[in-house]
C-alpha positions, 0 to 999 in steps of 0.5 A: 519368434517376433519380439513384442512391440512396446506401446509408447502411447501412455508415456507420450500422453503424459509428456504432452500433458506435462508440456501443456500444463507447463504452458498454462502455468506460465501463462497464469503467472506471467504479469499482464502488461500495464501502463506503469510510471514511477511517481513520488507518492509521499514527501519522501525522495523514495519513488513508489510504483503507481498504476491506474486504478478504478476500484475503491479507496484502501490503505494498508500499513503494518506494524513497523520498527522505529524510523524516520519514515513509515512504509506504506505497503498499499494505498489506492485513491479514486480521487486526488488526496492525501495520506495523513498519519496521526498519533492515536492517543493525542490525535497529533498529525505526525506525517502528511503526504503531498497531493497524490493523484488517483491510482494504486500505490505500492512500496512508498514511504512517508517521512515523519515530522516527529520522532516516534517511540516503541509502543506508540500507536499510529493511524493512517487515513486518506483525505480527499482534496477539496480542489486547492491542492493543499492539505487542510485538516477539518476543524475539531468543531466541524464548522469549517467544512468548506475549506477542509479536505474530506476524510474517507471512512476507514483507517489503518492502525499500526504500532511502532515496534521495539522494546517499550520498557527495558526495566520489565525485561 
């Protein structure tokens, strides 16, 4: 009497399928090599990662703890420009970056020029340079537009976190 032969077709197909799936998943998660250089996108000595970018301007900052700086999660510029942080209530400028080259920035910091407190609302805006490499705020009456830098539409508003009033706790 002969012993029945085992059919290994299905286990082999499953193993080959798992192997191919693993190769595809690894290829999908492997980063594409890009031209990357470290630059200093803000007035902070902390370098951020910047890559070439050809999309639209954008800015992303989240609520943060009180500190001497603001962490910028993501910022992209199509043209040379500045990142400007203002107090929402008073419109006072609390931080300005140095001139930024076009590109996609991530992980940067911008040093604050004044102390911020918990509960304070700030806004961040992108201003495109007028060609002189220095930040000039447009006048409030709007008359001096030739020498001022142009603000892009859209801001990122965020709040300084922490205890606002200890007496209410």
